[in-house]
N, C-alpha and C positions, 0 to 999 in steps of 0.2 A: 805751870802756866805756859801757854803757847800763844803768843800774839804776833801778828804781822809776819808769820812764818819764821820767827826767830825764837828759839827756846830759851827759857830762863828757869833754872831750878832754885826754888825757894829753900833756904836753910831748914833742915828738918826740925831744928830746935825751936823754931818760931811758930807761933800760932797765927795763921792767916787772918783770923777774925780780929786779932789784936794789933795788926799792923796799922801804923798811922800813914797819912798821905806822904809825908817826907820820905819814909822808908820805902814805900812803894815806888815813888818817883826815882829815888836813888837806885833802886834795884833795876829799874827798867831803863835808866838813862843811857846805857851803851848803844841802844838802837834808836834810830830816828822815829819819833812819834810815840815811843813807849810811855813817856811821861804824860802825854795827852790821854792815851788809853787808860793808863793807870789812874789818872784823876777821875775819869768817868766810872771806872770799875769800882774804885773805892767809894764813890758817891752813891753807888747802887743804882745808877741810871742806865747801865749798859744793856743794849738789846742786840739781837742777832737777826740776820736775814730770815724772812719767813718762808717756810715750806708751804706751798699752796694746798689748801684742804680739798679733798675730793668732793665734788657736788653729789647730791642725791641722784640715784639712778631711777629711771622708770623702765622696768623690764617686762616685756610683753611676749609671752610664749606663743608659738604658732606650730604649724604642721612641719615638723623636722626643721624648725628655725626658731631663733630667739632674736627679738629686736631690743636694743638697748639705746635709750636716748637720755640726754642730760642737758642741763642749763648752761648758759655761757657766763655764769657768775665769775669764773676765774679770769675771764678776759677783762672784766671791769673792776677787778679788785686790786688796788695798789699794794705794794710791799711797804709795810710800815717802817721797815729799816731805812727806807729812803728819807722819811721825815726825821728820823733820828739823826741821819747824816746832815740834814739841813740845819738842825740845831747844834751839830758838832762838826762844822765844815773842815776843821783841821784833820779829820779822819778821811776826808775825800776832797783834797784840795783841787783836784782837776774835774770834779763833778762827773765822775764816771758812772756812778751807780744809777740805775734806771728806776723810775717810779713804777711803771707798769712793765713787769718783767716776765709775765706769763708767756710760755712758748708753745706748749702742746700737750697732747694726751697719749697715754699708752693704755690699752685695754688688755687685761689678762684673764685667762679662763682656766678653770680647774674642774675636773670630774670627780675629785676625791675630797671635796670640802674646801674651806678657805685655807688653802695650804700653799705657801710661797714656793716651796721646793718642788711641788708637783704641778705648778702652773705653767702656762705658755702664753706668750704675747701673741694676740691674734690681730691687733690693729694698732696703728700709730699714725698720728697726724700732727702737723706743726705749722706755726705761722711762717717759719723760714722756708718750708717746702711749698707753701701756698695751697695746702690742702686741709686747713683746719676745718673741722666739722663737728657736729654734736650728736652723732648717732653712729651705730654700727649694726648691721644685719648679719647675724651669724647663722649660716645655713649648713645643712647636712652635706650638700654636694661640694662645699668648699673644703671640707676636711678629707681631701683625697690623700692617701688611700684608706684611711681608718674609718671614716663615716661614723663617728661616735655620737653625733647629735641626733640620737634616735628619740622618737616619742616615748615619754614615760621615764626618761633617764635624767636624773637631777644634774644641774650644772650651776657653778658659781662664777661670778665675775667680780673683778676689781678694776676700777678706773683710776689711773694714776696721772693726775695733772702735774706738770713740771715747769719750773722756771729756768730761764737763762739770764744771768746778770754778770757784771764785771766786778772783780775783786779790786777795790781801790788800792790795796797795798801792792799788788803784783801786776795790775793792768791785764789780767787774764780772765777769760770767761769761766764761770763755774755753773753747775747745775744743782738745783734742789727739787726733789730729793735726788741723791746720787743714784745713778743707774744701778740696778740690782739690789736696792735697799728694800726693806719690808713694805708690804702693801696694806692699805686699808680696804678690807673686803666690804662690799656693799651691805649696809645695815639700814633698817627702818625701825625707829624706836629702839627697843631693847633686844629685838630678835634679829637673827640673820636670815635674810630672805634667800631662798633658793628658787630655781625656776625649772619647770619641767615642760619641754616641748610636748604638744598634744595636737590632736586633730581639731579643726574648727567645727563649730556647730553647722549642721547641714543647711540652715537657712541664712547663715552669715555670708554677706557679700562685702568684701573690702572696698574702700574708696578707690576710684579708678580715674584715669585721665579720659575725660569724655570726648574731647576734641581739641584740635590745634588750628588756630586761624591766624594767618599772617595779616598784620594790620599796618604795614609800613608802606613806603612809596613805590615799591617795585610794581611793574606792569604785567609781568608774566611769571608763572610758576614752572615754566619749562626747565628741565635740567640741562639742556643744551639747545643752542639755536645755530643753524647753519647759515652763514652770511656769504654772499657771492663776492668773488674777487676778480681782478682783471688779469690774473696770471703773472703779474709783476710785483706782487706783494702789496697791492692797494685794494682797499675795500670799495665796492660800488654800492653797498647797502649799509644803512645806518645800524649800529648795534642796538640792542634792547636792554632795558633794566630788568634783571632777573632776580627773583627771590633767592637770597643766599641759601645754599644747601646746608640745613641744620637738622640733625636727628634728635628726637626727644624720647626719654623713657621716664616713667613715673613709678615711684615706690611709696605705698602707703605705710608709714611707720607706726602711727597710732590712729588707726581707722576709727576707733570709738570716739575720738574727739572731732572727727570730720563728720558731724551729724547733719550738716547742711551743705548744699552745693556751694562751691567757692570758685573764684576767678583770680588768676594771677597772670603775670606777663613776664616773658623773657625779652630783655632789651639789650641792644648794643649801646653801652654808655659812653665809650670814649675809644680813641685809637692812639697808638704811640709807636715808637720805634725801638727795636733792640739792635744794638750796634755790634759789629764784629770787624774783623780785619779788612783792610783795603776799603774803608768807608762803606761797608756792606750794611745796608739798612733793611732789617727784617721787620715785617709787619707785626704789630701787636694790637689786639683788640681786647677791650674789657667788656665782659658780659655780666648781667645780673638778673636775678629774679626780683621783680618789682611789683608793687601793688598798683591799683588803678590810678594813683596819683603820680606814679613813676618813682616812688621811694623804694630803694632796695631793702629787702628783708635782712640780708647780711651783706658784707662787703663784696663789691664786684670782683670777679676773677679774671686775670689776664691770660691770654694764650697767644702763641705765635701762629700767624695765619698759614705759614708754610708747613705746619705740622698738624697731624690729627690730634684732637684734644678731647678729653672727657672732663667736662666741668660739672661739678655736683653742687647743686643749690638746695637750700631748705627754706622753709618759712622761718620767721623769727623765733628763736628758742626762748622758752620761759622756764618756770620752775620745774615743769614736767618734761622739758626737752622740746623736740620738734615733732610735727605731725606728719610731714611728708618730705620726700626728696625728689628732685627733678635732675636728671642727668642730661646735659646738653652737649652734643658732639657736632661742632661745625666741621664741614668738609675741609680737608687740607687743600690749599689753593696753589696751583702751579703759578710760577712767576713769569711764564711765557705771556707776553702781552703784545697787542697791536697798538701802535701809536703813530700818528701822522699829523703834520701841519700843512694844510693846503693854503698856500699864500695868496691865492686868488689873483694870479697874474702879476703880483709884485715882483720886480726884478732888480731892486736897488740894493740887495744884499744877499748873502748866503744865509739861509735859515735852516738850522738843524738842532736836534736835541743835544744838550751838553752832557756828556758822560761824566758821572761823578763816582764811579767805581771802576776798578780795573778788572773785574771778573766778568768774562763773557757769560751770558745767560740766555738759554733758550734761543729764540730766533731774533734777538734784538741786538746782538753784538755786546756792547758794553751798556750797562743799565744807566739810564738817566735819572737824575733827581732822587726823590725819596719814594721808593716803590710802594711803601706801606700806605702812602697817601694817594695813590692812583685810584680812580674809580671810573667805571664805564660811563660813557656819554659823548655827546657832541657839543662843542662850545664854539659859538660864533664871536669873533673878535672884530669890532668895527672901529677903525681909526678915526680920530676927530682932532680938529685944531682947537687949542686952548691958548689964545694969544699967540705968542711966538713959539709955543711948544706943541707937541703932539701927545695925545693921550688915547685911551681906548675905552669903549664900552664892551663888556663881556656878558654874554647871555648863555646860560645853560639851556640849550635847545631841547635836550632830552627831558628835562624836568620842568621846563617852562619858567625859569627863574633867572633873575639878574644876579651876577656874581660881583660882590663888592670888592673894592680895593682894600688891601691889608698892608700894614707897615711891616709885618713879619710873615714868614712862610706858614706859621701855625696860627695866624689870625682866623677868626670866624669859623672855628672848628675845622681848620685846614681847607676851607672853601673860600679862596680869595685869589686876587691877581696882583702883580706888582712888577715894576722894572728894577732890574739889578744893574748897577753901574758897571762900567768896564772892569773886567778882571776880578769881580767880587763874588762870583757864583759859589766858588769853593769856600770862601770865607763865610758866606751866609750859611752854607751847609754845616761848617764846623761849629757855628754858634748853636745850631739846633743839636748837633751831636754832643756838644759839651753840656747841654742842658742849661745854658745861660738864661737866667730870668730875662724876660723882655725888657724890663726897666734897666738892665745892665748891659744890654746889647749895644755895641758900637754902630752896627750897620742897620739901616732901615731901608725898606724898598721905596722907590719913587713912584709917584702917580703920573709923571709926565717926563718927556725927553725933549730937548730942544729940536725944533724942526730942522735946524741946520746941522744936527749932530752927524758926525762921521766916525765916532768912537764905537767900538764894539760894546754891546749891551745884551742883556737877556730879559726875556719876558717870562715870568714865573706864572704857571697856571697848571692846576690839577696835579701838583707834585713834580712837575717837569720844568726846568729852565730851558726855554727855546732861545738859542744863541743866534744873534744877528751879527755877522762878521763881514769884513770886506765891503763896508757900506759905501755906496756912492750916492744914495739918496734915501731919505726917510720915506715911509709910506705916506701917501697923500690922504687928505680927509675923504672919508667914504670908502677907503680900501677895506675889503672884508676878507678875513682869514678864518679858517675852520680847523679846530683841533679835535681829533677823534682818538678815543682810547677804549680798549676792551680787553678782557682776558680770553685766552683760548689758543688754538694752534691751527696752522695752515695744513692743507693736504699737500701731497708731493708737488703738484703743478700750480699751487697757489691760486686755485680757482674757487676753493671753498675754505672759509675760515670757520671752524667750529667754536663758537663762543660758549664759555662756561660762566656761571654766576660769580660775582665779586664776593670777597669776604664781607661779613657784616659791617655796616657803617652806622654811626649814630643816627638814629631815626628808624632803623630796622627793629621791628617788634613783633612778637608772636603772643597771641592770647591763648591761655590754657584754661579750659573748662574742666573743673574737678568735680566728679560726681560723688556724692556722699555715700558712706557705707549704709547698708541696710540689714535689718534682721526681720525680714518679711515672712510671716507664717506661710504664705503661699509658696515660698521657695523650699519648704521642708521636703526632704526626700528620704523617707524612712527606709527605702530599699538599700541605701548605702550602709546601713548599720551592720557592723560585723564585730566579731570577737577576735582579739589577737593576744597571744598566739593561739591558733586553733588547728590541730589539737594542742593542748598543754601537755608536754611530755616530761613529767617529773620536776622540771625546773625551766626557767627562761631568763633572759637578760632583764626582764621586768622585775624579777624578784628583788626585794630589798635585802633579804637574808634567807638562809635555809628555813627559818621559822616564820618568815614573813613573805609568803609567796603572793603572786599577783597575776591577774589577767586584766585586760581592759576592753571595755565597750567603746567603740569609736564611731565617729560620724553621727553622733546623736544630735537631736535638736537641742537648743539652749536650755530648755526645761522639759523634763520628762520623768516618768517613773518606770523603773526596770524591775520586772518580776522574774525570778529564776525558779524553774521547776525541774524536778527530777524526771526520769523516764516514766516513773509510775504516776506522775501528775501531782506529787507533793510539793507544796510551796517551800522552797529552800531559803530564799532571802528576798528582800525588797530594797532596792537602791533608789533614793531620790536624787536625781541629777539636777544641779543648779549650774547654769552655764558660766561659771567663773573659775579660773584656775586657782586651786587652793594654795598654791605656792607663788602667787603673784598678786595682782590687784583685781578687785572685782565689783565694787559698788553693790554688795549684797550682804545679807545677814545669814551666817552659817549656823543653823541651829544644831548641827552635829558636833560643833566645837564649842565647848563651854569653858569660860574662864574660871578663875579661883572664886569669883563671887557668884558663880552659877548663872552668869549672863552669856548669851550667845556671842560668838565672835563676829565683829562687824569689819568687813574689808571694804576699802574704797579705792578707786582708781579706774583703770581703763582696760579691762579684760573681761567682758561679759559674753564671750562667744566660744567657750570651750565645748567641744563635742566629744570629750573623753571622760569616762567614769571608770575608776579602778574597782576591782573586787578582790578581796583577800582570800578567796576560796574557802570561806567559812560560812556556816549556816547562821540562822537567826539566833542560835544559842552559843555561838562562838566556837563550834566544833568544826574541824577540818572535814570537808566533804569527801565522799568516797569516789573512786574512779568510776567513770561511766559517761553516758550521754545525757546532756542537759539541754533544756529549752529556755529561751528568753522571750518575754512578752513586753514590748515597749509601748507605752501610751504617752503621746505628746500633749502639750497644753491646749491643743485644738480638739482633742478627743480621738485623733487617728491612732491606729495601732499597727504594729509590725511584730512578727514572730521570726525566730531563727533557732539554730541549734549549735552546740559546740561540745567538744570532748575533753575530758580530764583524765589523764593517766598518771596516777601517783607513783 
């Protein structure tokens, strides 16, 4: 018996089955909690943490590639041991064990059958690493330098989901299953599915990304805009709102399910701050693939705006996995910025941005405010009297909208203004940095300042606290000030400021038009049909064994008949090609494969576009053919034909 990491050796002369509760409790008494555990064990109610079960795989062969997709069932499956602990709280007094403890996936591949010792891990993703996904595309060119994923070569896969949880007895993390343990190789029913990469049918066209349309508030898609300057570091031209630079790539994972055109959107959902030393606020954006209603298919992914990022999104996984993946790569943004406050002739105080970090950056000296909340624009601030106090109206001139007052810096999706009382700018900053909920924050911004005020204060706008110091008089009613900000860099003599796009902001959105896959007979190209290897020289890597040799006809249409003739014109064999991979899924009835009840094999799934048909180098009577020159004649399902030749040397 080994409980709570404390061993206890039962006397050999006693039969465990005959032990009563008192004996068990007495034996376990030296260690804290043993009596409780013993009680549960002896009562027959003890359970253990669950190892997550592997989801079923959908495996789709392709031209020197294999796509594997799976459902997200593990993400939504709780660990039943959690509920056992709820019924026995004495075993987890601190409530450490998590209800949902799924962590990630490992995908293993083998070329010699479902063999743990000859397998290799080709893919890993996890919640902690922020890259959890539900597919993998295994390709020939990724296997550098071996390039083993050749067409016609069998391959096996095992998907291993794993959990991470906390052991209540030791307060340490543990993983199930343990790294390096045995794998459950993918099975469907009672058989073990293998997969063979193959050529696609000549008329098959996979789903594609038809077009990308920006549908957000930006006014220009220019990659840079040159703004004029006065030579002293001041702009004389207003900046423009530019479409954020984002690159997209599309991968059809299960084209057969994309039988109709679809529409999806990539949207910036939120923005945040990642903190580092010296109050360094690094910008963070959350992006997501969403439907027409703005609902994400899967959880949004964050990225730091100062770094290049590859964000991979999919549509919602179901029992058969996912259909497509979209990789979104926002441009890394330089933190060099232009910002200025034109006080409009006001001379009653010194007005300057308040630095909130000690690190010099780019052309702005010390960075003010929360840089991840800057965005390009021109804001007009109009002072007004409110009784004995002064307040402001703030207008976003660039976007033609009014900016509301906010009690906190992160009110109204970080689009607000407010006054910070004397000496509190850093304290406001620290509240945000600490992640203090708004309801618990001690400091709130003010919407007015006494007209007679002479104490230092700051006006928060667009992520920057503008500090008013050495005050001799407050601005009078009607005073207009203008705040300007944009990303970019000056030239050497500060006469041209090259503006670059902002990072994405909530409201930025791109429409993706996805074109459905097609199997159009008009696209059949019989001239692509060929035999591999040609010539066949005694053996090839396609052979299954010395007694089971093989060549392949490739680039066939999805349905056709292949007739093979000798040089003398004698019919050697006839092959009926049905465009479904016989070692995958296919939605077709295979009359060449009969079960024990003499019924044809019925395959269902998503792979109806194979362009490969193997031949075992035997004639219609099962005899091995002689060396020589042979001809093939292919007739497709539209009646078109194609002929060719190949050599066999035994």
